[in-house]
N, C-alpha and C positions, 0 to 999 in steps of 0.2 A: 608449530600450526597444531593447534591439540585437534583431538574430534571430540566435538561434545555434546553431554547424554544431559539431559532432565527425567526425573525418572520420579513419577509421581511429588512435581513438587509442586507444593500447597504456602500460598501468602496468606493470612488472617491479622487485622491491624484487629485489637484487641475484639470482639465479638464480628464481626464485620469479616469477612471473606471475601477473600480479593479476588485468589486464583483456589479453586479447589483442588485443582489437578492440571499440573500442564504435563503431558508424555512428548517429549521430540528428542530426535537423532538430528546432527547438525553438523556434516565432514567436512571434511579440510579442504579449506578455499572456498566454500561456497556464501553468492552472496545469500543471505536469509535477510526480508523484508517482514517482520511480525506487524499486520494491517489490521486494523479495525476501526469502531468507532473511540473519540475521548471518552477513557473513561473506564475503559474492554480492560485494565491490568497489560496493555503493551508497557511501559515506561518503567511500571515497579516488578516485568520478570525481568525487564535491560540491567536495573538495576539492581538485581541478587545477581545475574550471572557477574557481574562485573566488581561484587563483593562492595556493594555502598548501603544492599541492602539486608538485611537475616535470612533466611530461607526459615517459616514454620512447622515446614516436613518435607518429606524427597527424599532426593537428593543431587549433588547438580557435582559434574565426573568431569573431569579433564585428560579422554587418552585414557578414561576408565579410572582413574584417582577419585575422589573426590577429596573436592575439598571448600567444602561448607567452612570453613576454616581458615581458609586462602586468604591475605591483605589482599584486596586490590594491588599491588605491587604487584606480589605472590605472582598472581595470576597473570601479569606481563599484557597489560589492556589499552588501549588508546580508547578516551568515552569524550564526544562528541555532547554537549551539553546543547538542551532548548535555547536556552539562557548563557548570555555569553557571559557569564561569569567574567573577565579580564578585570585585567590590577589594577586600577587607575591610575597610577602609577610610574609603571614601566613606560617604555615605546612599544611602539607594535614590532619593531626588532627584540623587545627583552621581552614581552610577552611571548613570541612564539616558539624563544632561543629556552626559554624558564624551563619546562618540563629537562632539555638537554643539558641543561649543569644542576635540575635535582638532581640524575639517572648518577655524579658523580661527586654533588657531596656528599660530602665527611663529617660528624660530629660537628668537630670543633673549626670548621668552616665556617659555623654561625656565630661563635664571634664578634661584637659591632666589629672594631676595624679588620677583624680578618677577615668576614665576609667581604665588604665592601672591594676591597683587594683582589678573593681571589675568583668571585662573580667579574670581575672588572678583565681578570687575566681568561677569563675561560671565554668569556664574548670574542675575545677575540683570537682564538684556539680556531686552523685551519679549520679544519671537520666541523665544527659547527657554526662559522663566518656561513661552509658552502652550501648545509642544509638547510640553515634558516635559509638563505640567498635564494636559491631552488626551488621552495615549499613558496614561498613568500611572488615568486613567478609565475610558479604556477596557478597563485589566486588570483592574480593583477593585487599587488601589494605593494610593490617596489616602491616604487613614486611615494608610500605614507609611511616608510619603517618609520619614521622619528618623527610622526605627531602618537597623541596621547590618546584613550577609546571616547576621552571626551570633545576632542577635537575629529569623531568620525561621524559615516553615516547609521543607521540600523546594520546595512549591509552589507556593510565593508566591516561596519563588528562584527557579527556575524563571520566573515570569511575567516579575518586574522582566529576567531575564537575554533574555527573548522582548523587553519592550521595549522597553530597549535598541540593543539590534536593528534594532528596527523604526521608531524616531525621528526614525532621518535618512530621507530620500526617494533612496536609492539608483532603479538603475535596472534594478537586478536582484536576487531577493532566494533566499536558498539560506536553507532551512529542514534541521538534522538530526540527525532523532529527537527536536523541542526538546517533545517531550510526553509524554515516559516517564516522570520525576518525580510527575505529577499525578496522582492519585486518578479515578476514572472516573468525575465529576458533571464536577469542573473540566478534565477533555480533553473531556470533550460540548461543556461551552459551549466550550471555547477551542479544538474546531474550528469550531464558526460562527465564532469572533471573526476565526477567521485568514484562512477563506471571506469574512466582509465587508470585511475588508482586502481584500483582493485583488479587488473587486467596487467599492472605491470607487475602489482609485489603477491598475488597470487596467495593472498591472506584471507580465510574467512572474515566475515561483513556481518555485520546482525544490528539492520537500521530499522527502527521503528519508522510508522508516517499512518495518517490518515486518507491521507491520497494517496487516491489509484492509480495517477498516474506515475509519482512517484518506483506503486508499487512496481505497475507494468514493466514502465520502462529500464531497471535498475538488478528488479530480482533477475537470478537460478532461479530461487525453493519462493513461496510467499507459503506463509501459513495466516488465515484470516481466524480471525479470533474477535467475541461476543461475551462480554459477561466474565471474563475471564477464564473461558472454554472454550478448546481449538472447535471451529466452523469447521476448517477443509486441510490441508494438506495438498498444497501442487503447484508445477513453474506458472510458468503465470499465462499459458495458453488453457491451458486445465482447467485455470482458475474458470479463465473468463467465459472456452466453450459450455464446457459443462460445468457446471455450481450444483455443489451439493445437498445444496435444500433451497430452498428461497431467499433466507436469510441473505446468505450468500452472492445469489441472483440479487438481487434490490441493493444491498453495495457494490459490488463492481461494476460500474462501465456505467457511463452517463448522455445521452438518457439511461438508466437499470435495464433488465429486459422488461420483457412485456407478463404480466405473467397470467391467464387467464385463463377465469375460472370456468370450466368446459361441460358443458354433459355428452352423456356421448351415448348413442343406443342404437345400432344396428348396424356398425359401422360407419357410421355418420355422429360430428358434433357440433352442439348447436354453444346459441351465445349470447346473451341478454335477447332473447327472441325471435334469429338469423340460428338455420342449419343451414353443415353444408356435409357432402362427401367426404370422407376422409382416404386420402391415397396412400395410406403411410400407415403402419406398423400403431395401434392403438393400445395402452395397458388394459390387463383387466379391472382395476374401479371403475365404475359405474360414472363417480365426479371424480373426479383428478382437477388437476393444472398445468394447465399448456405453457411452457416459458417460449419465449418467439425474439429476439436480440433485434430493437429497429432498423437494425440492417439485412434482417434475414426475410422482411415482407418486400413483396413486389407492390407498386402500383399498376393499377388496373385499368378502361376506363369504370364509368358507370355503367353496375348490370354484366359489370362482369365482375371476376374473382371471389372467392372465399364467402370473406367479411363483408358487408358494405360501410360507408361511413364518410364521417361529416370530416372536414377540418374545422377544427377549433382552434389551434394554433400552431403560427407559421417564424420562426426562427434562423436565419440564416447567417449564415455561419463563414459566407463567403465561396469556400470549393467543397462545403456544404450543407445541404438544406436537415433541422429535423420537424417534421410536422408531427400537431399536435394530434391524435384523432379521436371523436368519438363515432362509437356502432348505431347504425340508423339501420329501422326490421319497419315491418305490419307492427304496430298496437307501443315501439319505443322512439316516443318520441322527445325533441329535445325540454328539458325542463331547465335553461338561460346557461350559461355560465355555470364550469364546472370543472372541482379541484383537480389540479394537475395529475392527483394520482390519478383518476378519475378514467383519466384516456389513457390512448394503444400510442404507441409514438417509434417512427418511421426514423429513421436516416440513409435519406438521395445522397449520389451523387451532384453536384451543381444546381441548378435551380428550374426542378420544373412548372414554373411559371403558379404558382398555386397561391390559392388563397382561401381566408377562410368564409366560411361559408359554403366551398366547394361540396361536392360528393363524385367519392371514383370510392373502387373496390379495391380488394389488399389479396393476397395471393402469399404465399410465406413460402421458405426451404423446405420440404417434408428432412433432408438432412442435416438440418441444425433446428431441432428442435431438442427442448425436454420437456422430460415430467415431474408431477409432482405431488404425491398423495397432496391432499385438502386434509385431511385428519391429522398428519407430523410436517410442512415441509419439506420431505425426507424428496431424494429426488428417488423413482421408480424406472426399473428398465419393463420395454413393451418383448414381446414374441418376437424372436429369434427370426420367425416367420409365419405366410397367414396373413398376406396386406387383406383389411376389411373387401368382400364382394359386393358389386356392385346393385342398388339398388332396386 
């Protein structure tokens, strides 16, 4: 299992720079998720690690050895593509077993008459049969082994592609959005299967996705990317609870973190005409962004709490309810329908029995807030002591 180091890795296609500079250390046995929006360079980076794309600049090292000139087979990787890339003339069994056969193939095996016999003989070797059957059972493909890809659903084809990549014993597993074509139930099941596989083999996984649920539930470490650049590196808890900047705060979380452009003066905060005393440390900047996760708001009766709001949206999700709220205060009257991004979001367990137009108050947990610079969007700290004095 190699320790992987990306040292100032760059990638350009002609004059288009996709990855300006990427530095990362990936430890043995990690489950690293590259998380970011479409087009941010995640898949390009994965292909460079696999040896499927050349590196424009910088160095890629496995255990201190530069592998920039190594072929994919020399790197010992298993690559799971987003597309199925199955062989249409082969059965499911033959598709899954194909990498095991290729590991044992020799040049003279490609002679037409010899090739068919050698393949038939290898397919019946006990080791290949056992590994193929075990992987098929794990991914619930046993009943489909004699079918061809054209006879399978999209989800079944994706599972075959996943089984084919995982049946080998590689030193590194690379997965490029492998669950994107599965339905919700099977996606949840496959997340568990992949996590269990990682626990079982104890090898390094690098997983590309734009789905934050996949990242948060599977990763031991996440790298959040945007426009080819690293925004934050951390554990799922660190990424969620302490986003490094407003991009991460907006990208991770559903609904995302509420980012409030507040004014700070004399130990008080102000927002859209309402003003309240802060019971917590404040940053030195006069204008800052206050970040609050939806579940860290507390619902209060009308006239109480820090921020008076009116319910503009109610999303009932069974075990919880998401409320979209607009701030109300003197001189701040309703202007009709607001865009979703203009609302404050509150996540509550159960059903509080509120509906559109109801007015309530909001307070928040001061230990769970984040502060960001309005100028740069980067997280800023608050003083370690000196809570604001009562006015």
